[in-house]
N, C-alpha and C positions, 0 to 999 in steps of 0.2 A: 331886020334880022338881029341887029345888036340888042334891041329891046326884048325880042323873043328869047335870046340867049340868057338875059338876066333873069327872066322868069323861070327858066329851066334849072339854072345852076343855083344851089343854095347859097345863102349869105355866109361868107367865110367865118369860121369860129374865132372868137376874140377872147384870148386868155385874160386880157386886161378887163374886159367886160364881165367875165365870170368872177374874177377876183373882186371886182368892185361890188358885185351883187352879194357875194359872201360877206364882204366887209359891212355892207349896209345892214344885212340881216343880223350880223354879230353885234353891231352898234345898237340895233333896235332891242335885241335881247338883253344886252348889258344895261341899256337905259331902262328897260322894263324892270329888271332886277333891282337897279339902284333906286328907282321911284318907289318900288314895293317896299324896300328897306327904309327909305326916307320917311315914308308914310307911317312907319312903326316907331319912329324915334321917341314918341311919348307913350307908347303902348306899355301897359303893365302886363307882365307875363313873358313867356319865351318868345323870341323873335322868330318869324317864319320866313320861308323861301317860297317862291312860286312853285306850284304843283306838289312839292313834297311837304309843305307846311313846316311843322317844328320837328320833323322826323330826324333831321341831321343832329340838332342840338340834343334831342332826347337820346339818340343812339350813342352820342359821345359821352353822355352822362349816365349810361345805363347801369353801370356797376354801383353808382351812388344815387340812383334815381329818387329814393325817398328823401334825401337831403336836397336834391335838386328841386323837387316839388316844394319842400319845406321853405326854401328861400323865397319862392314866388308867393306862397300862401301867407308868409309873414308880411308881405307887402299888400296883399289883397285877399279877402276872404273867399274869393272865387277866382280860379285861374282857368282860362280856356286854352286848350292845346290842340290846334288843328293838325290832323294827320292825313296821309294820302287818301284813305278810304273812309275815315270817320273823324269825329271830333270828340275829344275828351274834355269834360268840364270837371275840374277838381274842386271840392268844397271842404271847408274846415269849420264853418260857423254852425253851432248847434241848431239854430233856427232853420237853416237850409237842410241840415241833416235830418231833422225831425220831419220836414216836409217830404223828403224823399223816402225815408224809412217807415213813415207812419201816415201822415196826413193825406198824401196822394200816393200811397203804397202801390195801388193797382197800375199806376203809370210807369213804375220803375221796377220791372222784373229783372231777373238775371239776363234775359234777352237772348236772341239768336246768336249774336256776335260772341258773347261770352261762352255760350253753350258750344259753339263750333270750336273755339280755342281749347276748351277743357274736356270735350267729349271723349277723346281718346283715353283719358285717364279716369275721369269721374263718371262718364257715361250719362245715364239718366238717374243718377243718385240724387239725394235730397238737396245737396249743395249746388246742383247744376240744372235744376228744372224749375218750372213754374206751374201755376194752375192746379188742376185736379191731381195730377201725379205727385206734385209737391205736398198737397194737403193730405193725401192718403198716407204718404210716408211719414209726414210729421205727426199725424194723429197716432199712428202705431208707435213711433219712437217716443212721443210724449207720454204715452201710457206706460211704457217701460221705465222711462227715467223717473216717473212719479212713484214707482214701486218701492216699498220699504224693503222688500226682498232683495232688489237690486242694490239699494243703498248699503244694506248690511253686508251683502256679498262683496261689493266693491271695497268696503272698508277693510275686510279681511285680505282681499287680493292686493290692494295697494300697500298694506302693512307688510305682507309677505315679500313682495318684490322690493320694497324699500330696504328691508333687512338683507335681502340678497345683495343689493347694491352696497349696503353698509359693509358687508363681509368682504367684498372686493376692494373697497376703499381701505379697509383695515389692513389687508395684505399689502396694498400699495404703500401705505404709510410706514410699514415695517422696513421696507427696502428703499424708501425715499424715491419711489418711482414717479415719473411724470405720466399723467394720464389725461386723456381727452374726456372730460366729464360730460360734454354734450353727446358724444357717442354712447356713453353708458346710459345717459338719460333716454336716448332714442331706443336703446335696447329694452330698458325697463318699461317704457310706456308702450312699446310694441307688444311685449309679452302681456302687459296688463290689459290692453284693449282686446287682444285676441282671447284672453281668458274671460273677461267681463262681457265683451260684446259677442263673442262667437263660441264660447265654451271649449276652446282648445288650448293646449299648452304647446308653445313652440320653442321655448328654451334658449332664446338668444342671449339671456343674461346668465347662462351657466358659467361656472368659475373659469373655464378655459376660453370663454368668449368665442364661440364658433362663428365662422364666416357667415354673413347674412346677405345672400345675394338679392333677396327680395327688398330689403331696406335700401341697399345701394341702388338697385334699379328704380325703385320708387322715387328716390331723391333725384336721380338723373332725369326721369320723366317729368318731375315737378319743375325742374329748372328749365327744361326745353319748352314745355307748354307755356311757361311764363314769358319766355323769349318771343313767342308768337305774337304777343301784344304789340311789339314794335317792329316785327320782321314782316314786311310786306310780301316777301317772297316765299313764306313758309308753305303755302299751298302748292307752289311749283315744286319745291323741294320734296314735299310729301308725294306728289304725283310721280316724280322721278325717283323717289326713294334714295335721296342723296343727302349728304351733310348731316345737320342736326336731326333732321326728320328720319334718317336711316337709323341713327343711334336711338331715337325715340321708339321706333318700331321694335328694335331689339329689346329695349328696356321693358316695353309693354308686354312682350311675350313672357318675360321672366315674371313680371307682376301678375299676369293672368294665370300662369302655371301655379303660382303659390295660392292665389285667391280661389281658383276652382278646386284646388286640393283641399282647402279649408272647408268649402261648401260640401264636397263629396264626403269628407270625414264626418262632418256634423250630421248630414243626412243619413249616413250609414249607422251612426250611433243612435239616432232617433228610431230608425227602422229596427235595429237589433234589440232595443229595449222596449219597443212597442209604445214609445211615448206619444202622447197626444195632449191637446189642450185640456182634456178632462182628467188627465193622469196627474197624480201627486208627484210623480218622478220627473215631470217635464222641467227642463232647465229654464232659467229666467233670462238667458242671454238674448240679445236683440236678433241675432241671426235665426235662432230657433223660432221666435215669434213670426218672422217673415216666412220661414219654411212652412210653418203651420198654416199661415194665411194662404200660401201657395197651393195647398190641397184643395182649396175652393177655386175651380177653374175660372170663375167670374173675376177673380182678382188678377188673373193673367200674370202671375209671377213666375218667370222662367229662371234658369240658372244664370242667364245674362243679367236679369234684374237683381238677383242676389249678389252677383259679382259687383255690380255698381253700388249696392247698399254697403257691402263689406268695405270697399275702397273709400267710400265717403266717410265712414266711421273711423277708418284707419287714419285718414288725414286729420280728422277732428280729434281723435283720442290719442294719437301718437305724436305727430309733429308739433301741434300747437302747445301741448303740455311740456314736451321735452325742451323746446326752444325757450319757453317762459322760465322753466327751471334753470336753464343755462344762464340766461340773462340775470335771473335773481341771484344766483351764486356770484356772478361777476359784480353785481351791484353791492352785495353784502361784503365781499372781500375788498371792494374798492372804497368802502365807507366803514372804517373801524368802529365808529360809534354805533352804527346800525348793527354790526355783528355783536358788539358787547350787549346792547340793549335786548337784542333777540335772544342771546344766550341766557340773559337774566330771566326773561319771561319763561323760557323753556325749563330752566332749573326750578323756578318757582312752581310751575305746573307739576313738575315731577314730584316735588315734595308734597304738594297738596293732594295729588291723586294717590300717593302712597299712604297718606293718612286716611283718606276716604276708604281705600281698599284694605286698610289695616295690614299692610305688608311692609316688611323691612327691606330697605333698599340694599342691594348687594354691594358690599365693599369691593372695590376693584383697584387694580394697579394698571396705569395706562401702558406699562411696559409688559404686562401679562395679557396675552391675547385671549386666554380662556376666560378670565374674570371680566375683562373688558367686554367681550362679546356677550357674556351673561347679563351684564348691566344694560347693554344696548337693547337686548331682547326684552328684558324686564320693562324698560322705559317704553318700548314700542307697544307692549301689552297694555300699558296705561292709556294709550292713545285710542280713543273711540271717536265716533262722529260727534258726540256731544262735547267731549273734553277738547277736541280740536277747535270747537266753536268758541271756546274761552280765549283762544290765543289771538286777541285783537291786534297786537302789534305784528304778529306773523301775517295775519290777513292783510294788514296795511302794507307790509313789505311786498307781498305778492301783487297787490293791486297797484302800488306805485311802480312796480316793475312793468306791469301791463300798460300803464299810462305812457311810459317812455318807450317801451319796447313791445308794442302789441303784437300778438302772434300773427294776426292778419293785418299787415301795415296799410293795405289799400283794398277797397272792395268796390268794384265797378258795377253799375246797374244800367240796364238798357233804358231807352226812352221810347215809349209807344206813341205818344202824341206830344206836339209842341206844348211847352209849359213855361211858366215864369216862376222862378224861385223867390222866396220872401224878400231877398235883398235886391230884386229887380232884374237879375240875370235871366236872359232868355235861353232856353235850351230847345233844340230841335229834334224832332222824331228821327230815330235811326242812329242818333249819337249815343254817347255813354256819359253818365254822371258817376264820378268816383268820390266817395267820401274817404278821407285819409286819416285813420286813427294815429299813425305815426306823427303826422304834422299836428293834429289836433291836440295831442298831449304836450306839445312844445310851444303852443301858442300862448303868449302873454295875455291876449284878450280872452282866453278861456280859463287860465290858471293863475294869472298874476305875474309879477315880475320875477318870481323864482321858478317859472315854468320849466326851465331847463335843468333844475336841480333835482336830485333824488332825495325826497323828503317824505318818508312814510307818515310823519306826524300830521301832514295836511289832511289825512283821512280820519284822524282821531279827534274826538271832542270829549274831554273829561275821561279819557282812557277808553272810550267806546268807539267802535268803527262807525263812520257815517258815510252812507252811499252818496254818489253824485248822480245827476241825471244821466240816463243811458244815451242821451243824444249829445252829451258832452264827453262822457267816458264811454267810448264806443268799442272797447276791446271785445265785447260779446255781442256786438250789433245791437239793434233795438227794434221796437215795433213787432209786427207779426212774425218776423224771422229771427227774433232774439234767440240766442244760443240755448238749446235744450240741455246741453251738458255742462252748463256753467257751474252748478253746485258740485257735480262729479269732478270737474277739472280742479276746482278749489280744494276738494277733499284730497285728491291725489297729490297735488302740489304741496299742501300743508303737511300731509303725512310724511312725504319724502324730506322736506326741508326741516321739519321738526326733529326727525331722527338724525339727519346729517349735521345740522347746525348745532345740535346739542353736544355731539361727540367728536366733531372734526372742525379743524380750522383750515381754510383753503388759501393758497397763495398762487398768484398768477406766475407762470414760468416767465422769467425775464426775457424781454424781447418778443414775446408771443403776440402777434397781431390779432386784435379783436375787431372784426368788421362783419357787417351783415352780408349775406349772399342774396342775390336777386332771384327770388322764387316767390311762390304765393305765400309761403310762410317765412317769417323773419328769423331764419336760422343763421348761425355764425359761419362765415365762409371757411375759416380754418379750424373750426372746433374751438374748444376752450381747454387749453393745456394748463393743468394745475399740479401743484404738489400739495400733500396733505399731512397735517399733524393731528394727533389725537388730543382731545380736550378732557380734562379731569371732571 
């Protein structure tokens, strides 16, 4: 009976036994983590943790991620960063970059991962798709960018908006006002791309600087979709519509309202004037070409397709140009000898062009706004596509700015099949390979011992500009996806800088912090606060 009783009654619970079990499990986990970390003592690149990879270190360095990656790429030309659901391989060596962007291009598309992160903002636009959809959009856009009509129209538009910006700076100089010139550049380039790209005038650079809800919402959306690259919980937050994803949803609604209104307005104008591809009145903007293509049902171009096209060209024509102009001004005013040499080149061109056009330069007093504005306008009129091409030093200043502060600091590509990079690094299908223009421009193995210095002269040989390999200078990408708008971007930046640097001297507001903001574009986190003085 006693034996039977033992079989019926359960073994008494032992707290000591339970605690011992927990202690054993804890010791095993700690040992696992310690062994994992010990095995990485000689590893080049960020150290990882079990299960989460390098996510902790990457998140802790998120606000300075470009410099975090730079540190590791200065030690090794390839850096592997394991993450919970994928692996990033960062590259900075031109041979590896050429392999990814050209030699084995088909194996490195934008990919599904990148598309899923950016779809809410860029949809199925040219910068977010692959395959036939990408080829169709690129073919149409390339035809437009090659058009002399577009080039001539762009020159007039860029000149007009640069003069509007000059007028605002002139007023600020009179009252010694502090201004955020990055904000003004954003307004100028947004107005410009909407005029050149979509044939509409939105007037954000009007003298009273009206509130621009679209620009603000677009920036917020850009920041949040960038955060998705290191936030493993973004899909859950999206499903629950909480946190950053809720803010993103609100921002996208504002962005969409603006974008669809642009599309409706342009369609109404085309319908009202009876424009068609056979009409001489048809506008040459990019949106109009896609609207015209949409009349053929086989092209399957919906308003959603047009929305994606619009936003892709906004991010290409607005943000990249405005941020580069901001960094250029920062570099110019931080290097007095550069500012002086640039000023000398501009005044020399002014005198040469006045002789060629047989015009007398207007005499002006920098204290007299009327005569000052007249001279600025006269100088702008001397700036053509061809005359801007003579400004080799200005071209070098812009290019050197892009080398150190590329508008797109990182560019990830998907991996379709396992591959081996030229330096022997193995990459696995499903991961991401990211070439890093920000790091590439600072690598001594790419640019020599003065790689970190701002030196426009590195681009000049006997006074003439010399290009570098696009796989070394990757600000405009390279290979089949090389930027179609490169010449247009240079045209606008050189037009604006020629006018501004000829007639104004910029000074950074004391104590103003200049740091980049983590988003797909390398914008300044706190803008660029400056004061302005007129130049004679």
